[in-house]
LUMRO-946819 format. One line per 4 residues: number of its first residue (from 1); their letters; for each residue x, y, z of N, C-alpha, C. Coordinates in steps of 0.001 Angstrom, whole numbers, plus 524288, in hexadecimal, padded with zeros to 5 digits. Example, Ala and Ser with C-alpha at 12.3 -4.5 7.8 and 13.67 -1.06 7.14 Angstrom:
// residues 2
1 = as = 83386/7E9C6/81E78/8300C/7EE6C/81E78/83390/7F31C/81E78 | 83232/7F736/81BA8/83566/7FBDC/81BE4/83264/8001E/81EBE
//
This chain:
// residues 293
1 = mtvv = C005E/4A1CF/B643D/C00A6/4A60F/B606D/C0402/4AA7D/B6296 | C0733/4ACDA/B5F2C/C0AA1/4B11E/B60C7/C0776/4B5A6/B62F0 | C0967/4B808/B671D/C068F/4BC4B/B699F/C063A/4C10C/B6616 | C0AA1/4C2AE/B63DD/C0AAD/4C767/B60B6/C0BCF/4C60A/B5B09
5 = aksa = C0A79/4C99F/B579B/C0BE5/4C931/B5218/C0F35/4CDEA/B50D3 | C13C2/4CD03/B4E7B/C175E/4D14B/B4D73/C1748/4D30A/B47C3 | C13DC/4D0A9/B449D/C1379/4D226/B3F20/C0E11/4D0C8/B3D26 | C0CAE/4D306/B38AD/C07A5/4D1CE/B364B/C0760/4CC09/B34CB
9 = eqae = C0BD9/4C9D4/B333D/C0BF8/4C44C/B31C9/C0AE0/4C0D9/B3681 | C0D2A/4C22B/B3AFF/C0C29/4BF2C/B3FBC/C0671/4BFAC/B4164 | C043F/4C453/B40C0/BFEC2/4C518/B4214/BFB4B/4C19F/B3EB7 | BFC6C/4C17A/B39A7/BF96E/4BE27/B3607/BF9DC/4B872/B37A1
13 = aqll = BFEA2/4B6B0/B38E9/BFF7D/4B143/B3A67/BFC69/4AFDE/B3F51 | BFC4E/4B36F/B4319/BF96E/4B269/B47EA/BF397/4B1ED/B46E1 | BF195/4B549/B4376/BEBFD/4B53C/B425C/BEA5F/4B08B/B3F1D | BEE2A/4AE05/B3C86/BED0E/4A963/B395D/BEEAC/4A459/B3C18
17 = ahdt = BF0C7/4A4BC/B40D5/BF2CE/4A025/B4394/BEE87/49C17/B447A | BF02D/49734/B44E4/BEC72/492DE/B4530/BE90D/49314/B4A19 | BEAED/4959E/B4E32/BE7EA/495A3/B530F/BE42C/49A45/B5386 | BE3C6/49D80/B4F68/BE038/4A1FE/B4FC1/BDA84/4A051/B4FA0
21 = dalv = BD948/49C0C/B4CD6/BD3D9/49A3F/B4CB0/BD1E6/498CE/B5220 | BD54C/4963F/B5521/BD3D5/494D8/B5A78/BD315/499B2/B5DC7 | BD660/49DA1/B5CE9/BD5F5/4A278/B5FE6/BD0ED/4A555/B5E90 | BCF74/4A554/B598A/BCA8F/4A7CD/B57DF/BC5F5/4A579/B5ADA
25 = kdig = BC5DE/4A045/B5B3E/BC191/49DA8/B5DF7/BC1C5/49EAE/B63D1 | BC670/49EAA/B6602/BC6FE/49F5D/B6BA2/BC563/4A4D7/B6D56 | BC703/4A8C4/B6A56/BC5D1/4AE37/B6BB7/BC03C/4AFA0/B6A3C | BBE26/4AD13/B664A/BB8DB/4AE50/B6487/BB8A6/4B2E9/B60D9
29 = ippr = BBC56/4B31A/B5D29/BBC53/4B751/B594F/BB790/4B6B5/B55CB | BB444/4BABB/B5573/BAF7E/4BA41/B5250/BB0B8/4B9DD/B4C7F | BADE3/4B699/B49A1/BAEBF/4B620/B43F9/BACEC/4BB05/B4122 | BAEE1/4BBBB/B3C72/BAD49/4C03A/B3948/BA789/4BFAE/B37CB
33 = psml = BA44D/4C394/B38EA/B9EBA/4C34B/B3791/B9DEB/4C2D6/B31B0 | B99D2/4BFF8/B302C/B98CF/4BEFF/B2A9C/B97E7/4C414/B279E | B9562/4C7E6/B2A1E/B947B/4CCE2/B276A/B999B/4CF7A/B25F9 | B9D74/4CF18/B2972/BA284/4D178/B2861/BA557/4CE7B/B2410
37 = vdlq = BA4C4/4C950/B2401/BA710/4C62D/B1FC8/BA4DD/4C7EB/B1A86 | B9FB0/4C869/B1A34/B9D2B/4C9FE/B154A/B9ED9/4CF7D/B13B3 | B9F33/4D301/B178E/BA0B8/4D864/B1671/BA653/4D8A2/B145F | BA9E3/4D5E5/B16E6/BAF5C/4D5F0/B153F/BB004/4D35B/B0FE6
41 = tema = BACF4/4CF4A/B0ED5/BAD30/4CCAC/B09BD/BAB93/4D065/B0566 | BA760/4D340/B0656/BA581/4D6F6/B025C/BA965/4DB68/B019E | BAB95/4DD66/B05DC/BAF3E/4E1C1/B057F/BB454/4E037/B02D2 | BB5A5/4DB35/B0301/BBA87/4D95E/B00AA/BBA21/4D8A6/AFABF
45 = kddp = BB570/4D8FE/AF894/BB4B2/4D844/AF2F4/BB70D/4DCD5/AEFEB | BB884/4DBD3/AEB0B/BBAA4/4DFF6/AE7B6/BB6A5/4E44B/AE6DA | BB1A7/4E2DF/AE698/BAD84/4E6B8/AE5C8/BA93B/4E5CE/AE9DD | BAA2F/4E763/AEEB9/BA65B/4E661/AF2E0/BA132/4E927/AF1E6
49 = dfrr = B9D02/4E6A5/AF37C/B97BA/4E8B4/AF2C7/B9643/4EBE3/AF7A3 | B9621/4F110/AF70B/B94F2/4F475/AFB7D/B8F87/4F353/AFDB0 | B8BD6/4F219/AFA3F/B8684/4F117/AFC19/B864B/4EC14/AFF53 | B8934/4E822/AFDA4/B8945/4E340/B00AE/B8BC7/4E436/B0601
53 = igal = B8FE0/4E75E/B0625/B9266/4E899/B0B24/B8E8B/4EB62/B0EC1 | B8BB3/4EF23/B0C8E/B87BC/4F1D7/B0FA6/B8386/4EE23/B118D | B81FB/4EA74/B0E32/B7DE9/4E6A9/B0FA2/B7FCD/4E30E/B13FA | B84C5/4E17A/B13CD/B86E5/4DE11/B17D6/B86BA/4E0BA/B1D2A
57 = vstd = B884F/4E5A5/B1D4D/B8842/4E883/B2241/B82A6/4E965/B241A | B7F29/4EA69/B2070/B79BF/4EBB7/B21C4/B76A3/4E71D/B23E2 | B78A7/4E255/B2359/B75DD/4DDCE/B257B/B75AE/4DDF0/B2B6A | B7910/4E10D/B2DCC/B7940/4E18A/B3381/B77B0/4E723/B34E1
61 = vamt = B730A/4E7BD/B3724/B7107/4ECF8/B3848/B749E/4EFE1/B3C0D | B7666/4ED38/B401B/B79D7/4EFC3/B43E7/B7EED/4F174/B4155 | B80F4/4EE31/B3DBC/B85B9/4EF81/B3AEB/B84E2/4F448/B3777 | B8065/4F487/B34E4/B7F20/4F8F3/B3188/B7F0B/4FE0B/B34A4
65 = vall = B7C5E/4FDF6/B390D/B7BF9/5029E/B3C5B/B8161/50443/B3E46 | B8473/5006D/B3FF2/B89A5/5019F/B4201/B8D35/503DB/B3DCB | B8D01/50199/B390A/B904B/5038B/B34C6/B8EE9/5092C/B336F | B89DB/50A57/B3315/B8833/50FAB/B31C9/B89C0/5137C/B361B
69 = kvan = B8960/511C4/B3AFA/B8AF0/5152A/B3F4F/B90BA/51676/B3EF4 | B93F1/51282/B3DD4/B9990/51360/B3D55/B9ABC/516D3/B38A4 | B983E/515AA/B3434/B9944/5189C/B2F64/B97D8/51E5C/B2FFF | B93D5/51F7E/B3317/B9211/524E1/B33C6/B949C/527A9/B3863
73 = sply = B9853/52513/B3AE5/B9B07/5277F/B3F47/B9EE7/52B9A/B3D4B | BA06C/52F4D/B40AB/BA42B/5335D/B3F14/BA96D/53138/B3D46 | BAA9A/52C68/B3ECE/BAF9B/52A0D/B3D6F/BB088/52A00/B3791 | BAC66/528FF/B348E/BAD0F/5287D/B2EE2/BAC03/52D90/B2BF9
77 = glsr = BA97A/53140/B2E79/BA8C3/53666/B2C2E/BA654/53658/B26C0 | BA26F/532FA/B25EA/B9FF7/532AB/B20C6/B9CF1/537AC/B1F9A | B9CB3/5390C/B1A9D/B9A3B/53DF6/B190B/B9453/53DD9/B19B0 | B9207/53935/B199F/B8C66/538B7/B1A9A/B8B5E/53395/B1D70
81 = rcet = B86E3/53363/B2002/B858E/52ECB/B2321/B8460/52A1F/B1FA7 | B85CF/5258E/B219B/B846A/520A5/B1F05/B7F39/51EC6/B2153 | B7B70/51DD6/B1E01/B7657/51C00/B1FC9/B75A7/51628/B1EE7 | B78CD/513E1/B1B6D/B7864/50E53/B1A43/B7DD2/50BE0/B1A42
85 = vdqa = B7DF4/506AE/B1AA4/B82EE/503EB/B1A71/B858A/504BB/B152D | B8282/504BF/B10F5/B84BE/50595/B0BBE/B8792/50AD4/B0B78 | B854F/50EDB/B0DD6/B87D6/513FC/B0DEC/B8CE1/513C9/B1112 | B8CC7/51102/B157D/B9178/51090/B18B8/B95D4/50DD4/B15C0
89 = vaml = B948A/509AA/B12ED/B9871/506D0/B0FE0/B9AC0/50A59/B0BAB | B975A/50D42/B08FA/B9929/510A6/B04BA/B9C81/51524/B06BA | B9B27/51762/B0B3F/B9DD4/51BFF/B0D2D/BA2D0/51AB2/B103E | BA2C7/51642/B12F9/BA74F/514CC/B1616/BAB45/51189/B130D
93 = glkq = BA964/50E85/B0F47/BACDA/50B09/B0C59/BACF9/505A0/B0EBE | BAE5E/501C5/B0B83/BAE1B/4FC54/B0D3B/BB1C5/4FB24/B11C5 | BB69D/4FD07/B1174/BBA63/4FBC5/B158F/BB897/4FDCC/B1ADB | BB6A7/502A0/B1AE8/BB4FB/504EA/B1FDC/BB02E/5022A/B21FC
97 = vgsi = BAC77/500FE/B1E8C/BA7C8/4FE24/B2046/BA946/4F8C2/B2256 | BACE4/4F623/B1F9D/BAE9F/4F104/B216B/BB103/4F146/B26D7 | BB426/4F546/B27CD/BB69B/4F5EC/B2CE2/BB291/4F700/B3124 | BAEC6/4FA6E/B2FF2/BAAC3/4FBCF/B33C7/BA767/4F70F/B350C
101 = vtgl = BA5AD/4F442/B30F9/BA24D/4EFB5/B31CB/BA530/4EB7B/B34E1 | BAA2C/4EAA1/B33A6/BAD38/4E6BD/B368C/BAD67/4E81C/B3C55 | BAE25/4ED20/B3D7E/BAE34/4EED3/B42F2/BA8FA/4EE07/B45A1 | BA4BB/4EF17/B42DA/B9F88/4EE5C/B451A/B9E5C/4E896/B460B
105 = vlrk = B9FF5/4E547/B4258/B9F37/4DFA5/B42F8/BA268/4DDA0/B479B | BA711/4DFD7/B4836/BAA72/4DE4D/B4C8E/BA7C8/4DF4D/B51BF | BA530/4E3AC/B5243/BA279/4E4F8/B572A/B9E33/4E0F6/B5859 | B9B81/4DF20/B5441/B975E/4DB4E/B5517/B99A3/4D5FE/B5694
109 = alpv = B9E45/4D4C9/B5475/BA0B3/4CFB8/B5585/BA30F/4CF76/B5AF8 | BA46A/4D402/B5D22/BA6C6/4D441/B625A/BA364/4D7A6/B65DE | B9F11/4D597/B67D4/B9B93/4D8B9/B6B18/B9E4D/4DA95/B7008 | B9CE8/4DF3D/B71B0/B9F50/4E19C/B7655/B9CAB/4DF9D/B7B48
113 = ngpq = B9FCF/4DDDC/B7EE6/B9DDB/4DC3E/B8408/BA19F/4DE4E/B8827 | B9FD0/4E1EB/B8B53/BA313/4E3E4/B8F8E/BA5D4/4E8F1/B8E2C | BA769/4EBD9/B9225/BA9CA/4F0FD/B9158/BAEF8/4F0D2/B8E72 | BB208/4ECA1/B8F16/BB707/4EC5C/B8C5C/BB650/4EC25/B867A
117 = lvrf = BB251/4E94C/B84BC/BB171/4E8E2/B7F1C/BAEBE/4EDBA/B7CF0 | BABCA/4F078/B8024/BA9B5/4F588/B7E72/BAE48/4F931/B7D47 | BB224/4F927/B80BC/BB6CE/4FC5D/B7FC5/BB9B6/4FA70/B7AF5 | BB9DB/4F54F/B7A1D/BBC7E/4F335/B7582/BBA38/4F58C/B7087
121 = wdvs = BB511/4F5AA/B7017/BB2A8/4F7CA/B6B59/BB387/4FDA9/B6ADF | BB37F/5005A/B6F4E/BB496/505F9/B6F2C/BBA18/50700/B6D18 | BBDE1/5040A/B6F14/BC34D/504A3/B6D57/BC3D3/5031C/B6796 | BC130/4FEE3/B6601/BC17D/4FD32/B608D/BBF66/50163/B5CDE
125 = gkra = BBB19/503E8/B5E68/BB8F2/5080E/B5B24/BBCA7/50CAB/B5AB6 | BBF06/50E22/B5F05/BC2C4/51278/B5EF2/BC798/51103/B5BBD | BC95D/50C28/B5C42/BCE03/50A88/B5956/BCCDF/50A73/B537C | BC858/50886/B51F5/BC6FD/5085C/B4C6A/BC6C9/50DE7/B4A24
129 = hama = BC475/51182/B4D1C/BC44B/516FB/B4B64/BC9CB/51934/B4AFA | BCCF1/5184C/B4EF4/BD246/51A63/B4EFD/BD573/51833/B4A77 | BD4EA/51324/B497D/BD7DD/510B4/B4541/BD641/512F4/B3FF8 | BD136/513D7/B3F35/BCF68/5161C/B3A46/BD19C/51B97/B3991
133 = rlar = BD184/51EAF/B3DC0/BD391/52403/B3D6B/BD970/523F2/B3C56 | BDC49/52083/B3EF0/BE1F1/52031/B3E1B/BE332/51E68/B3890 | BE011/51ADE/B3676/BE0EF/51914/B3117/BE029/51D8A/B2D3B | BDC35/520CD/B2E3C/BDB54/52552/B2ACB/BDFC8/5293E/B2B4F
137 = qlgg = BE1AC/52A02/B300C/BE5B8/52DEF/B3111/BEB16/52C2E/B2F2C | BEC69/52746/B3031/BF1C1/52579/B2F4F/BF26E/5223C/B2A5D | BEE26/52016/B2857/BEE76/51D05/B238C/BF14E/517DC/B2445 | BF21B/5152F/B1FE3/BF504/51042/B1FF7/BF1C3/50B85/B2125
141 = vgvd = BECCC/50C50/B2276/BE943/507F5/B2397/BE3B1/509E5/B22A2 | BE05B/50673/B208A/BDAFF/507F3/B1F61/BD7E5/50929/B2448 | BD44F/50CE5/B23DF/BD118/50E61/B2864/BCDDD/509BE/B2A3D | BCBAC/506C4/B2691/BC877/50244/B280A/BCBB6/4FE13/B2AC7
145 = vaqs = BD08A/4FD56/B2900/BD404/4F982/B2B6C/BD560/4FB40/B30FD | BD6A3/50044/B3190/BD7FD/50258/B36BA/BD366/501DD/B3A7C | BCEB3/502FD/B388A/BCA08/5029F/B3BC6/BC928/4FD0A/B3DA9 | BC9AA/4F95A/B3A13/BC8E2/4F3D6/B3B73/BCCF7/4F1FF/B3F66
149 = fglf = BD1CF/4F3D0/B3EC6/BD5DB/4F281/B429C/BD43F/4F480/B47F9 | BD252/4F958/B4830/BD0A7/4FB90/B4D2C/BCC6D/4F85E/B4FD2 | BC8E5/4F62F/B4CC5/BC49E/4F319/B4EEE/BC659/4EDA4/B509E | BC9CD/4EB41/B4D8F/BCB0E/4E5C2/B4E56/BCFE7/4E4C1/B51B1
153 = cdvg = BD35B/4E8A2/B525F/BD870/4E757/B54A9/BD7FD/4E52D/B5A35 | BD3F8/4E6BB/B5D27/BD35D/4E4C8/B6281/BCE9A/4E13F/B631D | BCC9A/4DF2D/B5EBE/BC7D5/4DC08/B5F08/BC8B5/4D700/B6223 | BCDA3/4D55F/B6297/BCEBC/4D0B3/B65B2/BCDCA/4D172/B6B7A
157 = ipll = BCDB1/4D64F/B6D58/BCD04/4D750/B72F2/BC7C4/4D562/B7500 | BC34B/4D6E0/B72A8/BBE5A/4D4D0/B74B8/BBDE0/4CEE5/B741F | BC052/4CCB1/B700E/BC026/4C708/B6F6A/BC321/4C44A/B73D0 | BC7BA/4C658/B752C/BCABC/4C40D/B7971/BC81D/4C50F/B7EB3
161 = mgrf = BC58B/4C97D/B7F26/BC2C3/4CAB0/B83FE/BBE57/4C6D1/B84E1 | BBBD0/4C542/B8092/BB7A4/4C167/B80FF/BB9A0/4BBEB/B8202 | BBE73/4BADD/B8061/BC09F/4B592/B80F7/BC349/4B4BE/B8638 | BC605/4B8BB/B8830/BC913/4B81E/B8CF8/BC6F2/4BBB0/B914A
165 = ptyg = BC509/4B979/B9596/BC2D0/4BCA8/B99D9/BC6AD/4C098/B9C1F | BCBC2/4BF5F/B9BDA/BCFA6/4C2DB/B9E32/BD20D/4C6A0/B9A41 | BCFE2/4C6E0/B958B/BD268/4CA20/B918A/BD250/4CFEF/B92F9 | BCE6A/4D1AE/B95DB/BCE4C/4D725/B9785/BD31D/4D895/B9AAF
169 = qtlk = BD4E5/4D504/B9E03/BD9A6/4D5F3/BA10A/BDE75/4D610/B9D7C | BDE69/4D28D/B999C/BE2BE/4D274/B95D7/BE2FC/4D790/B92CF | BDE85/4D986/B914A/BDE44/4DE60/B8E4F/BE08D/4E2E5/B9172 | BDF58/4E309/B9678/BE183/4E718/B99DE/BE775/4E6A1/B9A17
173 = acne = BE95C/4E1CE/B9A96/BEF05/4E0F2/B9ACA/BF19B/4E28C/B95A9 | BEF11/4E171/B9148/BF128/4E2F2/B8C23/BF1B4/4E8DE/B8BB7 | BEDB1/4EBA2/B8D7E/BEDB9/4F156/B8D13/BF1BC/4F3E7/B90A7 | BF36E/4F109/B94A6/BF73C/4F333/B985A/BFCCA/4F169/B9751
177 = eavr = BFD7C/4ED90/B93E0/C02A4/4EB51/B92DC/C0610/4EF1B/B8FC8 | C0AA6/4F056/B91F3/C0E0F/4F449/B8F8E/C1238/4F1F5/B8C00 | C1335/4ECE6/B8C6F/C178C/4EA92/B8978/C15A7/4E679/B8593 | C1336/4E25F/B878E/C116A/4DE3F/B840C/C0D0B/4E038/B807B
181 = sfte = C0C7D/4DDAE/B7C01/C0850/4DF40/B786A/C030B/4DD8D/B7AA1 | BFF03/4E029/B78EA/BF99A/4DF03/B7A73/BF878/4D938/B7987 | BFA0E/4D742/B74F3/BF8D6/4D1E2/B7380/BFBE5/4CDED/B76CC | C0096/4CF58/B786F/C039F/4CBD3/B7BCE/C00E4/4CB0D/B8109
185 = veha = BFEBE/4CF35/B8338/BFBF5/4CED4/B8830/BF721/4CB5C/B8794 | BF451/4CC1F/B8340/BEFB0/4C8DB/B8241/BF129/4C319/B81CE | BF54F/4C203/B7EDC/BF6F2/4BC98/B7E0E/BF889/4B9FE/B832A | BFB18/4BCE5/B8679/BFCBF/4BAAF/B8B7F/BF80A/4B8E1/B8EB8
189 = ahqt = BF3B0/4BB9B/B8E20/BEF09/4BA5A/B913B/BEB5F/4B682/B8E8E | BEAFE/4B6D7/B8946/BE6E4/4B3E6/B8690/BE8BC/4B0BB/B81D6 | BEDC2/4B0D9/B80AE/BEFF8/4AE00/B7C38/BEDC1/4AFC4/B76F3 | BEBA4/4B467/B76D2/BEA08/4B6D7/B71F4/BE9C0/4BCB4/B72EB
193 = dhal = BE886/4BFBC/B6ED9/BE833/4C56A/B6F85/BE433/4C7BC/B6BD3 | BE273/4CC76/B6D25/BDE2F/4CECB/B6A1F/BDFCB/4D043/B649A | BE4D7/4D163/B63AD/BE693/4D2CE/B5E71/BE65B/4CE0F/B5AD6 | BE7BA/4C984/B5CD6/BE750/4C4BD/B59C1/BE19E/4C365/B58B5
197 = vggm = BDE5F/4C3A7/B5CB6/BD8D2/4C273/B5C1B/BD643/4C651/B5854 | BD78E/4CB56/B58E7/BD561/4CF49/B5569/BD720/4CE7E/B4FD1 | BDC17/4CD26/B4F0D/BDE04/4CC1D/B49C8/BDB50/4C777/B4752 | BDA5D/4C36F/B4A71/BD79F/4BED6/B487A/BD203/4C029/B46ED
201 = marg = BCF66/4C349/B4A2B/BCA08/4C4BF/B48E9/BC9DA/4C824/B4402 | BCD73/4CBE2/B4394/BCD96/4CF49/B3EFE/BCE88/4CC22/B3A06 | BD1FA/4C856/B3A57/BD302/4C4F6/B35D1/BCE29/4C1BE/B3478 | BCBA5/4BF81/B387B/BC6FD/4BC5D/B37A1/BC26B/4BF83/B3593
205 = wgls = BC273/4C495/B36A6/BBE34/4C7F3/B34DF/BBF57/4CA78/B2F93 | BC36C/4C8B6/B2CFE/BC46F/4CA7C/B27B3/BC720/4CFB8/B2748 | BC978/4D1AE/B2B89/BCC6F/4D68A/B2B20/BD195/4D586/B2851 | BD3FC/4D9A1/B2667/BD8A7/4D919/B2325/BDD52/4D72B/B264E
209 = ptly = BE12A/4D4B9/B23B2/BE5EF/4D31E/B2665/BE8A8/4D7A3/B292A | BE892/4DC45/B26D1/BEAE3/4E0D4/B2962/BE86E/4E1AE/B2EBB | BE341/4E149/B2EF7/BE082/4E23C/B33E2/BE18D/4DDFC/B37E4 | BE0F6/4D90D/B365F/BE177/4D513/B3A6F/BE713/4D469/B3C48
213 = kair = BEADF/4D598/B38EB/BF04F/4D574/B3AB3/BF166/4DA10/B3E64 | BEF68/4DEAD/B3D0C/BF02E/4E340/B4073/BEDA8/4E263/B45C2 | BE918/4DFF6/B45D3/BE676/4DED6/B4AC5/BE9C3/4DB17/B4E0A | BEBDC/4D714/B4B85/BEF22/4D352/B4E5D/BF3FB/4D5EF/B50AB
217 = lhhd = BF60A/4D9CE/B4DEE/BFB1A/4DC10/B4F5B/BFAC9/4E112/B5296 | BF61A/4E2E6/B53E2/BF5B3/4E847/B55B8/BF7D5/4E943/B5B33 | BF98F/4E535/B5DF7/BFC47/4E60F/B62F4/C01FD/4E450/B62BA | C03CA/4E29B/B5E3C/C0920/4E091/B5DB3/C0C6A/4E48E/B5AB6
221 = yeif = C0ECB/4E822/B5D97/C111D/4ECBF/B5B31/C165A/4EBC7/B588F | C1877/4E716/B58FB/C1D1E/4E5D3/B55F3/C1BFF/4E5FE/B501E | C16FE/4E5DE/B4ECC/C1570/4E61F/B4951/C1766/4EB1F/B46B9 | C1814/4EF4B/B49C2/C19F7/4F437/B478E/C1F8D/4F3CD/B4584
225 = hdrh = C2260/4EFD7/B4741/C27C9/4EF1F/B4585/C283B/4EB8E/B40C2 | C23E4/4E93D/B3F25/C23FD/4E57B/B3AD4/C232D/4E848/B359B | C273A/4E881/B327A/C26F6/4EB4B/B2D77/C236A/4E8A3/B297C | C2214/4E3B9/B2A72/C1EF0/4E0CC/B26A8/C190E/4E131/B27B5
229 = tppe = C17A1/4E390/B2C00/C1211/4E411/B2D39/C0F91/4E822/B29A8 | C0B23/4E6E6/B273B/C0876/4EAA8/B23D6/C0769/4EFD1/B26AA | C084D/4F432/B2415/C0794/4F954/B2693/C0227/4FA29/B28D9 | BFE17/4F80E/B2660/BF8C7/4F8C6/B2869/BF83C/4F675/B2DE5
233 = iirl = BFA98/4F1ED/B2EBB/BFA4D/4EF71/B33E3/BFD0C/4F2D3/B37F0 | C01A7/4F4BD/B3692/C0495/4F82D/B3A15/C015E/4FCFC/B3B6C | BFEF1/4FF69/B3785/BFC07/50439/B386A/BF725/5033A/B3BBC | BF486/4FEE1/B3AD4/BEFE9/4FDA7/B3DFE/BF15C/4FD1A/B43BE
237 = iamg = BF593/4FA46/B44D4/BF72F/4F979/B4A3C/BF8F4/4FEA0/B4CAB | BFBCA/501C7/B49B2/BFDA0/506D0/B4BAE/BF90D/50A85/B4CBF | BF558/50AD7/B4920/BF0BF/50E1E/B49EE/BED8E/50C34/B4E94 | BED56/50707/B4F3E/BEA81/504D9/B53AA/BECBD/5069A/B58DE
241 = lvae = BF1E4/5072B/B5920/BF45D/50907/B5DF1/BF302/50EC0/B5EF8 | BF2EE/511FB/B5AEA/BF169/51776/B5B94/BEBBF/517C7/B5D74 | BE858/514AE/B5B01/BE2D7/5149E/B5C93/BE249/512ED/B6243 | BE566/50F17/B63E0/BE533/50D19/B6937/BE673/51169/B6D2E
245 = vaiq = BEA66/51492/B6C0E/BEBD1/518D3/B6F9A/BE74C/51CAE/B7023 | BE4E6/51E0D/B6BBB/BE08C/521C6/B6BE1/BDBFC/51FA1/B6F0C | BDAC3/51AB0/B6E4F/BD667/51841/B711F/BD784/5182E/B76F9 | BDC43/516DC/B7874/BDD93/516A5/B7DFF/BDD94/51C15/B8074
249 = rfag = BDF87/51FE5/B7D98/BDF6F/5253D/B7FBC/BD9D6/5271D/B8072 | BD677/525C9/B7CD0/BD0FC/5276A/B7D3A/BCE78/524E6/B8202 | BD066/52048/B8378/BCE61/51D94/B8819/BD0DC/51F92/B8D20 | BD477/52371/B8CAC/BD6D3/525C5/B9144/BDBFA/5236B/B92E8
253 = lnss = BDE35/52015/B8F96/BE347/51DAC/B90CD/BE7AA/520E9/B8E64 | BEBA4/521F1/B916A/BEFD0/52565/B8FA5/BF441/52293/B8CDB | BF452/51D6E/B8D12/BF87B/51A93/B8A6E/BF65F/5158B/B8822 | BF91D/51383/B8447/BF790/50EAE/B81AB/BFC2F/50AF8/B81B8
257 = tewn = BFB81/5066A/B8425/BFFD1/502A3/B843E/C011E/500C0/B7EC1 | BFD28/50061/B7B58/BFE2F/4FE93/B7602/C0156/502A7/B72F8 | C0016/507A1/B73B9/C031E/50BBB/B711C/C08AF/50BD6/B733D | C0948/50AE7/B7843/C0E8D/50ABA/B7A89/C11CF/50665/B7815
261 = kggd = C0F53/5021B/B76A5/C1213/4FDAE/B7450/C133D/4FE8B/B6E81 | C0F81/500C2/B6BAE/C1027/5010B/B6601/C0F52/5065A/B638B | C0E60/50A61/B66B7/C0D04/50F81/B64A6/C1128/511F9/B613C | C160E/511D1/B62EE/C1A43/51434/B5FD3/C1AB5/51192/B5A79
265 = laag = C1A34/50C6B/B5A6F/C1A76/50989/B5585/C15D3/50AE7/B5209 | C113A/50B76/B546A/C0C8D/50CCC/B516E/C0D04/51236/B4F07 | C0EC1/51603/B5222/C0F6D/51B57/B5027/C135F/51B68/B4BAF | C178F/51874/B4C40/C1B6D/51829/B4818/C1935/515CD/B4328
269 = alvl = C1605/511BF/B43B8/C13AF/50F36/B3F26/C1002/512E6/B3C48 | C0D67/51658/B3F32/C09BC/51A0F/B3CD8/C0C58/51F39/B3B71 | C1159/51FA6/B3CA2/C1465/5246F/B3BB7/C11C9/52913/B3E73 | C10C2/52865/B4373/C0E5C/52C7F/B469D/C121F/52E33/B4AE6
273 = sdld = C12A9/5334F/B4B9B/C15B8/53552/B4FFB/C126E/534FD/B54EF | C14D1/535F8/B5969/C11E2/53602/B5E50/C0D76/539FB/B5E14 | C0E8E/53E86/B5BB8/C0A87/54291/B5B3B/C0620/540C1/B57A9 | C077C/53E2A/B535F/C0380/53C18/B4FD1/BFFED/53843/B52A2
277 = veet = C0242/534E4/B55C1/BFF38/53103/B58A3/BFB76/533B8/B5C58 | BFD5E/5378E/B5F38/BFA0D/53A53/B62F6/BF58C/53D23/B603D | BF6AB/53FA9/B5BD9/BF28A/5426C/B58FC/BEE79/53EA4/B56DE | BF03D/53A22/B5508/BECAA/53629/B5308/BE92C/53416/B5761
281 = ierl = BEB73/53318/B5BE4/BE868/53133/B6056/BE473/5354E/B6211 | BE5F5/53A37/B620D/BE25B/53E60/B6395/BDDA1/53E9B/B5FF8 | BDE7C/53DD8/B5AE8/BDA16/53DE2/B5736/BD66C/53949/B583E | BD892/534D4/B598F/BD54B/5304D/B5ACC/BD23C/53141/B5FD1
285 = ledf = BD4B8/533A5/B63AB/BD1FC/534DD/B688D/BCD74/53898/B6794 | BCE30/53C56/B6416/BC9ED/53FF0/B62B6/BC562/53CF9/B6047 | BC69B/53934/B5CD9/BC27E/53605/B5A6B/BBF7C/53300/B5E89 | BC247/5308D/B6236/BBFB9/52D80/B6650/BBC40/53106/B69A0
289 = aqgl = BBE2E/535AC/B6ADE/BBB2F/53949/B6E31/BB633/53B24/B6B65 | BB668/53B63/B663A/BB1D4/53D0A/B6330/BAE17/53886/B6219 | BAF73/533E7/B63F9/BAC06/52F6A/B6335/BAC18/52D29/B5DC4 | BB04F/52E26/B5AD8/BB0A0/52C1B/B5587/BB1E5/5264B/B5575
293 = a = BB370/5242B/B59EB/BB47D/51E86/B5A4F/BB2AF/51C86/B5F9D
//
């Protein structure tokens, strides 16, 4: 299989290739939970039943508690507290509830083991928050879509960590590589990469083509030169790079190898000046410091 994808069409072809089924089994990508299947089926109807959606979520007590905790967090700034799942669905809207529930289900499907994966979930939460804020600020992509991208774009990392004992060393090499793409370094070591695995999981879990293609492409910055790539995919990848810089700075790192590779292209795609980028990152750092993510 080709290491990189230079277009949305190539990304789609890779995710549909005949050898992906074998890769799914080899890596151990978890299947989409039945509750999520039922929830997505109901939400896709022309006239979805809000009560049935609330009932589906309420079948899992831990899920109910987690959804209400998220809905009542300062992030959403609701005018009054949600006391029931039905209230959360009505006040947040179907798309937002779907995004939140998908993220919560994802956490259950990928249990945390070890300090590296604890950091993975911390980074995923910050990225999802950052992506939602950037979507509200910059537009061009739905907040729920941006949030889901933030949660899923690196989901292949814990899966590869569980499959390959040496993947932690590969991850370190990827983060330090100044020239080759992140995915090229992964392929050299393991003949696969987290962006491909994440794209496959997102597709298998019923996420939109926009999302799973963006996940597949999020380290392949030649995509910024492709005029045929849907603007939403371009914006998701560009916003993801801005979020990455903010997360790394919050962790005390002064530079980002990924921003060095694709930052100028990302800023151009979002029509942001250097000053705009810095101001945006500062606002995200303030959010992180306040514990909003």
